C-alpha positions as CSV (number, residue, x, y, z in Angstrom):
1,M,32.8,-81.7,7.8
2,K,33.5,-81.2,11.5
3,L,36.9,-79.8,10.5
4,V,35.3,-77.4,8.0
5,S,32.8,-76.2,10.6
6,K,35.6,-75.6,13.2
7,I,37.6,-73.6,10.6
8,T,34.5,-71.6,9.7
9,L,33.7,-70.8,13.3
10,A,37.3,-69.9,13.9
11,L,37.3,-67.5,11.0
12,C,34.1,-65.9,12.1
13,A,35.4,-65.4,15.6
14,F,38.6,-63.9,14.2
15,G,36.6,-61.5,12.0
16,L,34.5,-60.4,15.0
17,A,37.6,-60.0,17.1
18,T,39.3,-58.0,14.4
19,G,36.3,-55.7,14.0
20,V,36.2,-55.0,17.8
21,T,40.0,-54.4,17.8
22,L,39.7,-52.1,14.8
23,A,37.0,-50.0,16.5
24,D,38.9,-50.0,19.8
25,E,42.2,-48.8,18.3
26,Y,40.7,-46.3,15.8
27,P,41.9,-43.6,15.3
28,T,45.6,-43.9,15.5
29,R,46.5,-41.0,13.2
30,P,45.1,-37.6,12.2
31,I,41.7,-37.5,10.4
32,R,41.2,-35.3,7.4
33,I,37.9,-33.6,6.5
34,V,37.5,-32.7,2.9
35,V,35.4,-29.6,2.3
36,P,34.3,-29.5,-1.3
37,Y,34.3,-25.7,-1.4
38,A,36.7,-22.8,-1.0
39,A,37.7,-21.6,2.5
40,G,35.6,-18.9,4.2
41,G,32.1,-20.0,3.3
42,P,29.5,-21.5,5.6
43,S,30.6,-25.1,4.7
44,D,34.1,-24.3,5.8
45,T,33.1,-22.2,8.8
46,G,30.7,-24.9,10.1
47,T,33.2,-27.7,9.7
48,R,35.9,-25.8,11.5
49,L,33.6,-25.0,14.4
50,L,32.9,-28.7,14.9
51,A,36.4,-29.9,14.2
52,T,37.7,-28.9,17.7
53,P,35.1,-30.7,19.8
54,L,35.3,-33.7,17.4
55,S,39.1,-33.8,17.8
56,K,38.6,-33.9,21.6
57,Q,36.1,-36.7,21.3
58,L,38.3,-38.8,19.1
59,G,41.6,-38.0,20.9
60,I,43.3,-37.2,17.6
61,S,44.0,-34.2,15.4
62,V,41.4,-33.2,12.8
63,V,42.7,-31.5,9.7
64,I,40.5,-29.5,7.2
65,E,41.3,-29.6,3.5
66,N,39.4,-27.4,1.0
67,R,38.9,-28.7,-2.5
68,G,36.6,-26.4,-4.4
69,G,35.2,-26.8,-7.9
70,G,32.1,-27.9,-9.7
71,G,29.7,-26.6,-7.1
72,G,31.1,-29.2,-4.7
73,L,30.7,-32.1,-7.2
74,N,34.3,-32.6,-8.1
75,A,35.6,-33.4,-4.6
76,T,32.4,-35.4,-3.8
77,E,33.0,-37.7,-6.8
78,Q,36.7,-38.0,-6.1
79,Y,36.1,-38.9,-2.4
80,L,33.3,-41.5,-3.1
81,K,35.5,-43.3,-5.8
82,A,38.4,-43.8,-3.4
83,E,39.0,-46.7,-1.0
84,Q,38.1,-45.8,2.5
85,D,39.7,-46.6,5.9
86,G,37.9,-44.0,8.0
87,Y,40.7,-41.5,8.1
88,T,39.1,-39.2,5.5
89,I,35.6,-37.6,6.0
90,L,33.7,-35.6,3.4
91,V,31.5,-32.6,4.0
92,G,28.3,-33.5,2.2
93,A,26.3,-30.6,0.8
94,I,22.8,-30.0,-0.4
95,G,24.0,-29.5,-3.9
96,P,26.0,-32.6,-4.6
97,L,23.8,-34.8,-2.5
98,T,20.2,-33.7,-3.4
99,I,20.2,-31.3,-6.3
100,I,22.9,-32.0,-8.8
101,P,22.0,-35.8,-9.1
102,N,18.5,-34.6,-10.2
103,L,20.0,-32.3,-12.8
104,K,22.6,-34.5,-14.5
105,P,24.3,-37.9,-14.2
106,V,26.8,-38.3,-11.4
107,S,29.2,-41.2,-10.6
108,Y,27.6,-42.1,-7.3
109,D,24.3,-43.2,-5.7
110,V,23.6,-41.1,-2.6
111,D,21.3,-43.8,-1.0
112,K,23.9,-46.5,-1.5
113,D,27.2,-44.8,-1.3
114,V,26.8,-42.1,1.4
115,V,26.5,-42.6,5.2
116,P,25.6,-39.5,7.3
117,L,27.5,-38.7,10.5
118,G,25.9,-35.4,11.4
119,S,25.1,-31.8,10.3
120,V,27.6,-28.9,10.7
121,W,25.6,-26.0,9.3
122,S,22.0,-25.2,8.4
123,S,20.8,-21.9,7.1
124,A,17.5,-20.9,5.7
125,Q,17.1,-18.9,2.5
126,V,15.7,-15.4,2.9
127,L,13.5,-13.5,0.5
128,A,14.8,-9.9,0.3
129,V,13.9,-6.9,-1.9
130,R,15.3,-3.5,-2.7
131,P,13.9,-0.9,-0.3
132,S,12.8,1.2,-3.2
133,L,10.4,-1.5,-4.4
134,G,8.1,-0.3,-1.6
135,V,7.0,-3.6,-0.1
136,K,7.7,-4.8,3.4
137,T,5.8,-8.1,3.7
138,V,5.4,-11.3,1.7
139,A,1.7,-10.4,1.1
140,E,2.7,-7.0,-0.4
141,F,5.3,-8.7,-2.6
142,V,2.9,-11.2,-3.9
143,A,0.3,-8.5,-4.6
144,Y,2.9,-6.5,-6.4
145,A,4.1,-9.5,-8.5
146,K,0.5,-10.3,-9.5
147,A,-0.1,-6.7,-10.5
148,H,3.2,-6.8,-12.6
149,P,3.3,-10.3,-14.0
150,N,6.7,-11.3,-15.6
151,Q,8.2,-7.9,-14.7
152,V,9.6,-8.5,-11.2
153,T,13.2,-9.6,-11.4
154,I,14.6,-12.0,-8.8
155,G,18.2,-13.1,-8.4
156,S,19.7,-16.5,-7.4
157,A,23.2,-18.0,-7.0
158,G,22.8,-19.8,-10.4
159,V,20.6,-22.2,-12.3
160,G,19.8,-25.2,-10.2
161,A,21.2,-23.6,-7.0
162,V,19.2,-23.8,-3.8
163,T,18.3,-20.1,-4.2
164,H,16.9,-20.9,-7.6
165,L,14.8,-23.7,-6.2
166,A,13.5,-21.4,-3.5
167,I,12.3,-19.0,-6.3
168,E,10.4,-21.9,-8.0
169,L,8.8,-22.9,-4.8
170,L,7.6,-19.4,-4.1
171,K,6.3,-19.0,-7.7
172,K,4.3,-22.2,-7.4
173,E,2.9,-21.6,-3.9
174,A,2.0,-18.0,-4.4
175,G,0.8,-18.3,-8.0
176,I,3.1,-15.5,-9.3
177,Q,5.3,-15.1,-12.3
178,L,8.8,-13.7,-11.7
179,V,11.8,-13.2,-14.0
180,H,14.7,-15.3,-12.7
181,I,18.1,-13.7,-13.0
182,P,20.9,-16.2,-12.3
183,F,24.3,-15.1,-10.9
184,R,27.3,-17.2,-9.9
185,S,26.8,-16.6,-6.1
186,T,24.8,-14.6,-3.6
187,S,27.8,-12.4,-3.2
188,E,27.2,-11.4,-6.9
189,S,23.5,-11.0,-6.7
190,M,23.6,-8.8,-3.6
191,P,25.3,-5.7,-5.2
192,Q,22.8,-5.9,-8.1
193,L,19.9,-5.8,-5.6
194,I,21.5,-3.0,-3.6
195,G,22.2,-1.1,-6.8
196,G,18.6,-1.5,-8.0
197,Q,19.4,-3.6,-11.0
198,I,17.1,-6.4,-9.7
199,D,14.0,-6.3,-7.5
200,A,14.5,-9.2,-5.2
201,L,16.7,-12.2,-4.4
202,F,16.8,-15.3,-2.2
203,G,20.0,-15.5,-0.2
204,D,21.5,-17.3,2.8
205,A,20.5,-15.6,6.0
206,S,24.0,-15.5,7.3
207,I,25.3,-13.9,4.1
208,I,22.7,-11.1,3.7
209,A,22.1,-10.3,7.4
210,S,24.5,-7.4,7.6
211,Q,23.0,-5.8,4.5
212,V,19.5,-6.1,5.9
213,H,20.6,-4.6,9.2
214,S,22.2,-1.7,7.4
215,G,19.0,-1.0,5.5
216,K,20.4,-1.7,2.1
217,M,17.9,-4.4,1.5
218,T,14.6,-5.4,3.1
219,A,14.1,-9.0,4.3
220,L,10.5,-10.2,3.9
221,A,10.6,-13.7,5.2
222,V,12.8,-16.7,6.1
223,A,12.2,-19.9,4.2
224,G,12.8,-22.1,7.2
225,N,10.8,-24.0,9.8
226,Q,11.9,-21.4,12.4
227,R,13.3,-17.9,12.4
228,A,17.0,-17.5,11.5
229,P,19.5,-16.8,14.3
230,A,21.1,-14.2,12.1
231,L,17.7,-12.4,11.4
232,P,15.5,-13.2,14.4
233,E,13.2,-10.3,13.7
234,V,12.3,-11.6,10.3
235,T,9.1,-13.7,10.0
236,T,9.1,-17.2,8.5
237,M,7.3,-18.1,5.2
238,A,5.0,-20.2,7.3
239,E,4.1,-17.2,9.5
240,A,3.5,-15.3,6.3
241,G,1.0,-17.9,5.0
242,Y,3.3,-20.0,2.8
243,P,4.5,-23.0,4.9
244,A,5.5,-25.1,1.8
245,V,8.1,-22.5,0.8
246,E,10.8,-24.0,3.0
247,C,14.3,-24.0,1.7
248,E,17.4,-24.4,3.8
249,S,21.0,-24.7,2.7
250,W,22.9,-27.3,4.7
251,F,26.3,-29.1,5.1
252,G,27.2,-32.1,7.2
253,L,29.8,-34.8,7.7
254,V,29.5,-38.0,5.7
255,V,31.6,-41.0,4.9
256,S,31.6,-43.6,2.1
257,S,29.6,-46.8,2.7
258,K,32.9,-48.6,2.0
259,T,34.1,-47.4,5.4
260,P,34.3,-50.3,7.9
261,P,31.0,-50.3,9.9
262,Q,32.7,-50.3,13.3
263,I,34.5,-47.1,12.3
264,I,31.3,-45.6,11.0
265,K,29.6,-46.2,14.4
266,R,32.6,-44.7,16.2
267,L,32.5,-41.6,14.1
268,Q,28.7,-41.2,14.4
269,D,29.0,-41.4,18.2
270,A,31.9,-38.9,18.3
271,V,30.1,-36.4,16.1
272,F,26.9,-36.6,18.1
273,A,28.8,-36.1,21.4
274,A,30.7,-33.2,19.8
275,Q,27.5,-31.5,18.7
276,K,26.2,-31.4,22.3
277,Q,29.4,-29.8,23.8
278,P,28.6,-26.4,25.4
279,D,31.7,-24.7,23.9
280,Y,30.6,-25.8,20.4
281,L,27.1,-24.5,21.0
282,A,28.5,-21.2,22.3
283,S,30.7,-20.8,19.2
284,L,27.6,-21.4,16.9
285,A,25.7,-18.8,18.9
286,K,28.5,-16.3,18.5
287,Q,28.3,-16.8,14.7
288,R,24.5,-16.5,15.0
289,A,24.3,-19.8,13.1
290,S,22.7,-23.2,13.4
291,G,24.5,-26.5,13.3
292,G,21.3,-28.3,12.4
293,A,19.6,-31.1,14.4
294,P,22.3,-33.3,16.1
295,G,22.9,-36.9,15.2
296,A,23.3,-39.1,12.1
297,E,19.7,-40.1,12.0
298,A,18.5,-36.5,11.9
299,F,21.0,-35.5,9.2
300,G,20.0,-38.6,7.2
301,K,16.4,-37.5,7.2
302,V,17.3,-34.1,5.9
303,I,19.2,-35.6,3.0
304,K,16.4,-38.1,2.2
305,N,13.6,-35.5,2.4
306,D,15.5,-33.0,0.2
307,E,16.3,-35.7,-2.3
308,V,12.6,-36.3,-2.8
309,K,11.6,-32.6,-2.5
310,W,14.0,-31.2,-5.0
311,K,13.5,-33.9,-7.5
312,R,9.8,-32.9,-7.6
313,V,10.5,-29.2,-7.8
314,I,13.2,-29.6,-10.6
315,A,10.9,-31.8,-12.6
316,A,7.9,-29.5,-12.2
317,A,9.9,-26.4,-13.2
318,G,11.7,-28.1,-16.0
319,I,15.1,-27.0,-14.8
320,K,18.0,-28.1,-16.9
321,L,21.7,-27.4,-16.7
322,Q,23.2,-26.0,-20.0
């Protein structure tokens, strides 16, 4: 028995020593970040902005790999099925982590399989209308919609997209009936609004800002807890009297729970330090963007809160994917 005890203690000590060594030596080769969307969008832009300060914190190259498809679901499922050694990080998005699992079965459990590292992009959705509609405030829009029930058309980036959920929130909170027109992206819905084919849309602040500033569309309110850096002159939904209409699109770095815990801690610390670097904050400001609240804990709260929130909205609206 004494021999067994000694062997057990020795193994435990070896395990602890190995863990410490692993954390101390990591990383020894380049780290890859998988972005589950095509290059050029906010997920890609936000990740690339953080990649440079993160690389400096870790003392190793950080490589971005774009793997689009399935609204971010394809790459997310592939990543979470794979074995993990800490050298591949995933960009977790609002769709695959909090919306799609409430719309259809997926191969992962967000609460068990995903560990947050930190946010890279947060952008509120904006309610905008065609100028010829003749409304300039949320109050005027709601009054118009109530005077024309089931006649006002509003576009989204697709059934189940965050822009669609923003519409459902507005309908519920304002007590109005709108005709939802789904497109495949905000880039598709914008020309329809500008051309007068639809009356309104919800779109990412950073995407529609230039069209608002050019006068081609009128922004009524930002569905965020604060004004958008890209549209600082536009009031929030809370300021307009609808605080529950809060809808932000976000992206952040995550790893699989199969990643060694010492490496997870190393990555979380590195991301947090990178998020506070002046050069990084300056690059975000130049983009008129927000990286979201820093730290793994803050990002974890965003994921959890939206899981609960969108499950409720989806169920209440009876949204289903065809």
